[in-house]
C-alpha angles and dihedrals in degrees: 000000000000131000120255133177119263116285137165093244092065103016094168090073122095127028111338108179117217093222127223114225122233117229126190120235089271088055093247115141113265100212092176091057090045092053090051090049093052092048092047092053093052092045088054096056105276117133101216148324140260110212124190096030123133088273087056090054091235092166090066095050128099117234090256094050091047094051092047092050089060092047091048091051094050092049094045094045090059090221123055091212087073091064125085108179119203109241100184114145143155095263136030092240091055091048089052091052090053091050089051089051092051093049091048090052090054101255119161099219143347136231115227132189121203114255101311101200100037125062094230125194122230096272092049089050091050091050091049092054091043091054093053094041087062087080090069099229115125112264126216110198117221116215108201106148091170097066101025098038084221116111117208093207120194089257093053091044089054089052092049089050091047089051088059090241102118138034099189144001132229100218112208101157092101090226102124090185087075092070092072093046092050090050091052096045099038109017093173095051111102116233115217122193105245103181122050096217093062094048099116096043094051094043090055087048092059108272114163098196146021126219093202141194110185098053082079085075103024108023101159096047093045090049089053091049094048095049093047091047097051090044090056091243095146092163087068101028101047099059089045092049092049092047093050101035095091085064100034092059090065088069086074098048130093091251095052096125095051090040095055093042090051090050089051092053091049092046090052096254105115111241098164130175131340127225121249139300081045114075132189117281119260141177122005096351092054090046095050093049091045093049093049093046095048089050091052091050090049090051090057099255114152 
């Protein structure tokens, strides 16, 4: 697995930002602000966007809102290949319908969790991915064993790739050792960094993309960090990584949506409120995120 620049043949490679979703004060979706956010990310060096992920609060959206978010992202990105909608749902049939909607809107790929309310065994997971792969749009698997309680192990990922169901994996387990096992078992499967705070470790291990959270707040600095890391330019990457890591680690915490939106507000990129059950940060968590963000701004990150 080697890093390449973004291209339409493998549009899931590069920095694909799991976008936050702006809400108005009445918590309705601000699609105009979202379009501006998508365009701003791409203008600042990011390769594409991932709407309707957890960071985009997809679980709180109506079907109509969720579909419009995808259409807005495709239009704002200027090239649908730059858009990788999340298609997670309670059932495989519903995930397939969202994949069909993404394909109809012109998206280049989709991001798919395993069944997220059922602790599926390996064969059920394979059937789930096979069902959605029937749409024909490239699928990036999302391994998040913490939230789904289903672990897409290197062996299972190799089987999914062998089935022809997936082209890549967003690896969020935090276990960087898996990168090498995945490369051994499925050398043609693209490894994408799935957690901001293991970016450098997975880039060194051969990742070819980053489904990222903190570029929402600091797109240009995160783009510089990513490109240096995958190029093996540790002289540039390591100081940047150390400087940003106190922020990047919030991408892996329970309060990651509120944290990234707060950082956006502080950095001058409106993040705004979240929908319940998420509430604004308070106390020590709010103070820690604010301190780390203000330090990043003071250090010239943008």
